[in-house]
C-alpha positions in Angstrom: 113.2 104.3 129.0 115.1 107.3 129.7 117.9 106.2 127.5 115.2 105.4 124.6 113.7 109.0 124.6 117.3 110.5 124.5 118.8 111.4 121.2 120.9 108.7 120.9 118.0 106.2 121.9 115.6 107.6 119.3 118.6 107.4 116.7 119.0 103.7 117.6 115.3 103.3 117.3 115.3 104.6 113.8 118.1 102.1 112.8 116.4 99.3 114.5 113.2 100.1 112.3 115.2 100.0 108.9 116.7 96.7 110.2 113.4 95.1 111.0 112.2 96.1 107.7 115.1 94.9 106.0 114.7 91.5 107.8 111.1 91.3 106.7 109.9 91.4 110.2 112.2 88.4 111.6 113.2 88.8 114.8 116.5 86.7 114.6 117.9 88.4 111.2 117.0 91.8 112.7 118.8 90.9 115.9 122.0 89.5 114.1 122.0 92.7 111.9 122.0 94.9 115.1 124.8 93.3 116.6 127.1 93.9 113.7 129.4 97.0 114.7 127.9 100.5 114.3 129.1 102.6 111.7 132.1 104.8 112.4 130.8 108.2 113.6 126.9 106.7 114.4 127.9 106.7 118.3 128.5 104.1 120.9 127.6 100.3 120.3 124.3 99.4 121.9 124.0 96.9 125.0 122.1 93.7 124.9 119.3 95.6 126.8 119.4 98.5 124.4 119.3 96.1 121.4 116.6 94.3 122.9 114.5 97.5 123.5 114.7 99.2 120.2 114.1 95.8 118.3 110.9 95.9 120.4 110.1 99.0 119.4 110.4 98.2 115.7 108.1 95.3 116.3 105.5 97.3 118.1 105.6 100.0 115.4 104.9 97.6 113.1 102.0 96.2 114.8 100.5 99.3 115.5 100.2 100.1 111.9 98.5 96.9 110.7 96.5 96.3 113.8 95.4 99.9 114.9 96.4 102.2 111.9 98.9 104.1 114.2 101.3 105.3 111.7 103.2 107.7 113.6 107.0 107.1 113.7 107.5 109.5 116.7 105.6 107.3 118.9 107.0 104.9 121.4 105.1 101.9 122.7 105.1 99.1 125.2 103.5 95.8 124.6 100.5 95.8 127.1 99.9 99.6 126.4 99.6 98.8 122.6 97.0 95.8 123.6 94.9 98.7 124.9 95.5 101.3 122.4 92.7 103.4 120.8 92.6 103.7 117.1 93.4 107.1 115.9 90.2 107.4 114.0 88.1 106.5 117.0 90.2 108.8 119.5 89.7 111.6 117.1 86.2 111.2 117.1 85.9 111.1 120.7 87.9 114.2 121.0 85.9 116.3 118.4 82.8 115.3 120.5 84.2 116.7 123.8 85.4 119.8 121.9 81.9 120.2 120.4 80.3 120.1 123.7 82.3 123.1 125.2 85.4 121.4 126.6 88.5 123.2 126.4 90.7 121.3 129.0 90.8 117.5 129.7 91.9 115.6 132.7 93.4 112.1 131.3 93.5 110.1 134.5 94.8 107.0 133.0 97.5 108.4 130.6 99.1 105.3 129.7 100.9 105.6 126.2 99.0 109.2 125.6 97.2 108.0 122.3 94.0 109.2 123.6 95.7 112.5 125.2 97.5 112.8 121.7 93.9 113.0 120.0 92.8 115.5 122.4 95.9 117.5 121.7 95.1 117.1 117.9 91.6 118.7 118.8 92.8 121.8 120.1 92.2 120.8 124.0 94.5 121.4 127.0 95.6 118.0 128.3 96.8 117.1 131.9 97.5 113.3 131.7 98.3 111.3 134.9 100.1 107.9 134.6 101.1 105.9 137.8 103.8 103.8 136.1 107.1 105.7 135.8 108.6 104.1 132.9 105.2 104.7 131.1 105.0 108.1 132.1 108.3 108.6 130.6 107.0 107.4 127.2 103.7 109.2 127.5 105.8 112.8 128.0 107.6 111.7 124.9 104.4 110.9 122.9 102.6 113.9 124.1 105.2 116.8 124.4 102.8 119.4 124.5 100.7 117.8 127.5 101.3 118.4 131.1 102.5 114.7 132.5 102.2 113.9 136.0 103.6 110.7 137.5 101.2 109.6 140.1 97.9 107.8 140.8 94.8 109.4 139.6 92.9 107.6 142.2 94.6 109.4 144.8 92.1 111.7 146.6 94.5 114.5 147.3 95.8 114.2 143.8 92.5 114.2 142.2 91.3 117.0 144.4 94.1 119.3 143.2 93.6 118.6 139.3 89.9 119.0 139.5 90.4 122.7 140.6 91.9 123.5 137.4 88.7 122.3 135.3 85.8 124.4 134.4 82.3 122.9 134.6 82.4 122.3 130.6 85.8 120.5 130.9 86.1 116.9 130.8 87.6 113.9 133.1 88.6 111.1 131.0 89.4 107.6 132.2 90.4 104.3 130.3 90.1 101.5 133.1 92.6 98.9 132.5 90.7 95.5 131.7 93.6 93.3 130.9 95.8 92.0 133.8 99.3 91.6 132.1 100.2 88.8 134.8 96.9 86.8 134.0 96.4 83.8 131.5 96.7 84.7 127.9 94.7 83.6 125.0 96.3 80.7 123.3 95.3 82.0 119.8 96.3 85.8 120.0 98.6 85.9 123.0 96.9 88.7 124.5 95.8 88.9 128.2 92.4 88.1 128.7 89.9 91.0 129.2 88.4 91.2 132.8 84.7 91.1 132.9 84.1 92.4 136.4 84.2 96.3 136.3 85.1 96.3 139.9 88.2 94.3 139.4 89.1 97.2 136.4 92.0 99.4 137.2 90.4 101.9 138.4 87.4 100.1 139.1 83.9 101.3 137.8 82.6 102.5 141.0 85.8 104.9 141.0 85.0 106.5 137.9 81.2 107.0 138.3 82.2 108.6 141.7 84.6 111.2 140.4 83.2 114.4 141.9 82.8 116.4 138.3 80.0 117.2 136.0 81.6 115.7 132.9 83.2 112.4 133.0 83.9 110.3 129.9 85.3 106.6 130.2 86.3 103.9 127.6 84.9 100.7 128.7 84.1 97.2 127.6 81.7 96.8 124.9 79.6 94.5 126.9 79.4 96.9 130.0 75.6 98.0 130.8 75.9 101.7 131.1 74.1 102.8 133.9 71.4 105.7 133.5 71.4 108.7 133.2 75.2 107.9 131.4 75.3 107.9 127.6 76.7 105.1 125.7 78.3 105.0 122.1 79.3 101.7 120.8 82.2 102.1 118.0 83.2 99.4 115.3 85.9 99.5 112.8 85.6 97.3 109.6 82.4 95.5 111.2 84.3 94.7 114.6 83.2 96.4 117.7 86.4 97.9 119.2 84.9 100.1 122.6 82.2 101.5 124.1 82.4 105.4 125.5 80.2 106.4 128.1 79.5 109.9 129.3 78.0 111.0 132.3 76.2 114.2 130.6 73.9 114.3 127.6 76.4 114.8 125.2 75.0 112.6 122.5 71.3 112.1 121.5 69.5 110.1 121.7 71.3 108.5 124.9 72.7 105.5 122.9 73.8 105.3 119.3 76.5 103.5 117.5 79.3 104.8 115.2 80.3 102.8 112.3 83.6 103.4 110.8 84.2 102.0 107.2 85.4 103.0 103.9 82.6 105.3 103.7 83.8 107.2 106.8 82.1 107.5 110.1 78.3 107.1 110.3 76.2 107.5 113.2 73.3 105.5 113.9 70.7 106.6 116.6 69.3 104.0 119.1 65.7 103.5 119.8 63.3 101.2 121.5 61.7 100.2 118.2 62.0 96.5 117.6 61.5 95.1 113.9 58.9 92.5 113.7 59.4 89.1 112.2 59.0 89.0 108.5 56.3 86.5 107.7 58.4 85.0 104.8 61.7 84.7 103.8 62.7 87.4 101.4 65.0 87.6 98.4 67.8 89.2 100.5 69.1 88.4 104.1 70.7 91.4 105.9 73.5 91.2 108.5 73.7 94.2 110.8 77.1 95.8 112.1 77.6 94.7 115.6 78.0 98.2 117.2 74.5 98.8 115.6 73.1 95.7 117.2 74.5 96.6 121.0 73.4 100.1 120.5 69.9 99.0 119.5 70.0 100.9 116.5 68.9 98.2 114.0 65.7 100.2 113.4 67.4 103.4 112.2 70.0 101.6 110.1 67.1 99.8 108.3 64.7 102.7 108.1 62.6 103.1 105.0 63.4 99.3 104.1 60.6 96.9 103.9 62.4 94.4 106.2 61.9 92.1 109.3 63.7 89.7 111.5 64.0 86.1 110.0 63.1 84.9 113.7 61.6 86.4 116.7 65.0 86.9 118.5 67.2 86.5 115.4 69.9 88.9 114.5 69.3 88.5 110.8 66.7 90.3 108.9 65.3 89.7 105.6 63.5 91.7 102.8 62.6 91.8 99.0 65.0 94.9 98.4 68.7 95.2 99.1 69.8 97.8 101.6 72.3 100.5 101.1 74.0 101.4 104.3 77.2 101.3 105.7 76.0 99.3 108.9 74.1 96.8 106.7 75.5 93.8 104.5 73.1 92.8 102.0 73.1 88.9 100.9 71.2 87.9 97.9 69.2 84.5 98.7 70.1 81.5 96.1 67.7 79.0 97.9 66.9 77.7 101.4 69.0 74.1 101.8 66.7 71.5 103.0 67.3 68.1 104.2 69.9 66.6 106.4 73.6 67.1 105.7 73.9 64.1 103.1 71.0 65.8 101.2 72.4 69.1 101.4 75.8 68.1 100.1 74.4 66.5 97.0 72.3 69.8 96.5 75.4 71.7 96.7 77.3 69.4 94.5 74.4 69.9 91.8 74.6 73.6 92.0 78.4 73.2 91.5 79.3 74.8 94.8 82.9 73.3 95.8 83.9 76.4 98.0 82.0 78.4 100.6 82.2 80.3 103.9 79.7 79.5 106.7 78.4 82.2 108.9 76.6 81.0 112.3 74.5 83.6 113.9 71.9 82.8 116.7 72.8 79.3 116.8 75.7 77.1 118.5 77.6 75.7 115.5 81.1 75.3 114.2 81.6 76.8 110.8 84.1 74.4 110.1 82.2 71.4 110.9 79.2 72.7 108.8 81.4 73.2 105.7 83.4 69.6 106.3 80.0 68.1 106.7 78.9 69.4 103.3 82.3 68.6 101.6 83.4 72.2 101.0 86.4 73.8 100.7 86.9 77.2 102.2 86.0 80.2 100.1 84.7 83.4 100.2 81.7 82.9 97.7 79.1 81.9 98.0 78.1 82.0 101.8 76.0 79.5 103.8 74.3 81.0 106.5 73.1 79.1 109.4 70.4 80.5 111.6 67.0 79.6 113.2 63.5 80.3 112.0 60.4 79.5 113.8 62.4 77.6 116.6 63.9 75.3 113.6 67.5 75.3 112.2 67.8 77.3 108.8 70.4 76.7 106.4 70.2 79.4 103.4 72.6 79.6 100.6 73.5 83.5 99.2 75.8 85.3 97.5 78.6 87.6 99.0 77.5 90.9 100.3 76.9 93.5 97.4 79.2 96.5 97.6 77.6 99.7 98.8 76.8 102.1 95.6 
């Protein structure tokens, strides 16, 4: 890592990125190209270890852009660090929230690759970042050259006490506990380490985060984590996927739980409430799918404020009404018809309607979309959509048009 952050290492990294692009992301072709003799005057030839590292950096840089929207050629990555990376738009939102709350300094106890610390720096905050892994701390210092980087264990009582002395009461301690064990079994589809659901098996554990002796502590946690009172919680979704939950030990947001929806419309804050929408007595002309961050934040009523809408069923996450809803957190599907009968009857009806391709959305029912589509003799397509849900305790199949774009 020390070689990688040197002038020679960074020059070789830039060359590897060019080779990677020219090879179309093919590792074998890129590796072969890198093994060709270095151009005269470009420096010494690479060792096999160095070549492997810069090829990895080229691959991770491409993944960072595609998966997380991180398009900063300065940054260096590790595979495990990138898996836990915060998207810049989310990190910048959190940093702005802390700055607006009056903070001038942030103590990042779990520095990692420094992607959260970089956002704090962009917001004009002074940052001290702690990282216990020496190699990662080297990359952290490179990624955040204006931060104070400490190679150490942020959970060490003596180090923590020393670092807290530099903070004012409005400053913030930030932690992003590791929730994936790199040595644990990996998902067969994504090859990512599976998340640890027990907060006491996070690194550091939740009990440590909750016990930090400072009035303002912020933490990035699992979206399924039940934030204890009086902590505030904010669920964030990007393109209708919940990417994180952030919790705060002081009332930095009002109400104490809300959703942030990141879409093509920008960032939309949706306040949570204890209001539960009633069941609609009849299925309306539209079905509404609520952004999952809004559902987790119990903010559905706010997203549908002013709309004449109710739930399809008492426990359904689908809602229905007679007028389309224009809100970044809501997708409106125009109902064509309710599909009634058994699979054979529905198959005949779809054929009569000329439907040969469709997508299937299963919510509130334990069903396999692929099996449903296959039983109806349909190929996969984006339009129309078949929604499988429940109403009045019975299965419900509804044929709808693809969601309408926002005006």
